[in-house]
C-alpha positions as MATLAB code, in Angstrom:
seq = 'MNEIVNFLFECSQSPDESNRNIVAECIGKIALINLKEMKQHLIKNIGSANNYTRYTTATSFKYFCVKGIHVDNDLKELIRYLIINMKDSDINTRTAILRSLNSASFNIPFSLIDYIKKEDFFDPLLQSLEFKKDLIKEVELGSFKHKIDDG';
ca = [
      62.872   17.241   62.651;
      65.988   19.241   63.562;
      67.271   18.855   60.007;
      64.089   20.369   58.591;
      64.090   23.229   61.091;
      67.759   23.991   60.474;
      67.132   23.965   56.720;
      64.198   26.373   57.144;
      66.298   28.779   59.185;
      69.020   28.622   56.525;
      66.387   29.521   53.930;
      65.269   32.420   56.123;
      68.441   34.259   55.095;
      67.162   34.610   51.538;
      66.853   38.195   50.267;
      63.618   37.201   48.482;
      60.727   38.272   50.699;
      58.245   35.767   49.258;
      60.603   32.899   50.177;
      61.013   34.271   53.684;
      57.246   34.548   54.141;
      56.758   30.908   53.098;
      59.557   29.840   55.442;
      57.996   31.891   58.269;
      54.670   30.142   57.791;
      56.371   26.723   57.822;
      58.281   27.595   60.996;
      55.096   28.922   62.595;
      53.114   25.789   61.761;
      55.867   23.538   63.136;
      55.936   25.667   66.313;
      52.155   25.322   66.568;
      52.558   21.540   66.579;
      55.606   21.363   68.866;
      56.370   24.651   70.615;
      58.634   23.137   73.259;
      61.048   21.799   70.635;
      60.967   24.998   68.553;
      61.390   27.402   71.470;
      65.210   27.410   71.479;
      65.367   27.790   67.695;
      63.016   30.785   67.843;
      64.899   32.451   70.715;
      68.239   31.967   68.970;
      67.026   33.307   65.623;
      65.017   36.298   66.881;
      68.383   37.600   68.120;
      70.297   36.658   64.964;
      72.794   39.035   63.390;
      71.041   38.576   60.032;
      68.131   41.004   59.409;
      66.345   38.516   57.161;
      66.463   35.767   59.781;
      65.116   38.100   62.472;
      62.324   39.210   60.110;
      61.391   35.616   59.249;
      61.438   34.518   62.880;
      59.301   37.484   63.959;
      56.835   36.796   61.134;
      56.565   33.131   62.148;
      55.012   34.154   65.481;
      51.771   35.215   63.836;
      51.335   31.686   62.477;
      51.428   29.986   65.862;
      49.828   32.729   67.980;
      46.358   31.567   66.994;
      43.118   31.111   68.889;
      42.971   27.877   70.781;
      46.698   27.554   71.478;
      47.494   26.717   75.078;
      49.106   29.727   76.765;
      51.937   28.338   78.878;
      55.229   29.692   80.184;
      57.048   28.763   76.966;
      54.681   30.863   74.868;
      54.843   33.751   77.327;
      58.630   33.664   77.234;
      58.617   33.809   73.428;
      56.232   36.777   73.519;
      58.669   38.456   75.926;
      61.450   38.049   73.351;
      59.242   39.709   70.742;
      58.614   42.645   73.052;
      62.318   42.957   73.875;
      63.129   43.097   70.162;
      60.601   45.846   69.376;
      63.573   48.233   69.323;
      65.247   46.352   66.454;
      67.405   48.450   64.135;
      65.754   47.062   60.968;
      62.392   48.636   60.115;
      61.112   45.488   58.393;
      61.845   43.395   61.472;
      60.112   45.965   63.707;
      57.092   45.847   61.388;
      57.019   42.039   61.523;
      57.268   42.140   65.320;
      54.371   44.603   65.550;
      52.258   42.436   63.224;
      52.979   39.362   65.313;
      52.195   41.202   68.544;
      48.955   42.395   66.969;
      48.073   38.800   66.115;
      48.948   37.639   69.634;
      46.950   40.443   71.262;
      43.912   39.572   69.158;
      44.087   35.778   69.429;
      45.723   35.136   72.804;
      45.612   38.370   74.831;
      46.474   36.595   78.096;
      49.960   35.893   76.751;
      50.749   39.631   76.860;
      49.339   40.588   80.253;
      52.542   39.910   82.194;
      54.576   42.179   79.907;
      52.360   45.200   79.430;
      54.253   47.777   81.421;
      54.856   51.334   80.366;
      58.641   51.102   80.106;
      58.723   47.609   78.537;
      55.838   47.738   76.112;
      54.286   51.141   75.522;
      57.453   53.247   75.338;
      59.047   51.128   72.560;
      55.655   50.903   70.847;
      55.244   54.678   70.817;
      58.825   55.142   69.609;
      58.191   52.794   66.689;
      55.073   54.759   65.754;
      56.795   58.151   65.593;
      56.553   59.973   62.288;
      59.926   59.845   60.523;
      60.315   62.209   57.587;
      63.470   60.487   56.359;
      61.431   57.346   55.551;
      59.090   59.159   53.158;
      60.012   58.870   49.491;
      58.546   60.843   46.639;
      58.167   58.970   43.367;
      57.316   60.602   40.060;
      54.613   58.831   38.084;
      54.505   60.728   34.837;
      53.334   64.217   35.642;
      52.220   63.204   39.144;
      54.177   62.836   42.352;
      53.325   60.074   44.786;
      54.565   59.857   48.383;
      55.508   56.448   49.763;
      55.687   56.246   53.539;
      58.018   53.422   54.594;
      57.827   54.503   58.233;
];
């Protein structure tokens, strides 16, 4: 199983987003089956130097944070790593983390209770939701202008 997991994390470095999303789902489904074995891989890769690997790892959380999963200390620790990484420098990784936290809060809210503190959870959340004018792009579509908000 380690060979498959290592191969998936190698594939997570792909610049193609559709490949990374498929890899994230595979990693998430393997974690759903065997979270204890996947825990160290997830912790290592959520802190990776590669933006794509961090994005893929953060996205994989939403595939194993499903209703019916047993909330144990391993799962709570992984959720803590997501919350710690909410301040990630890459906007796509921050978005993936927020989507995964949204999934966890909807499906397994008890996994978040220990970590919902103003300075640990709400402050980074509010900072990530600030309006950033530099992330708005204006695209010309013929005679029309369309604003794209990447923030």
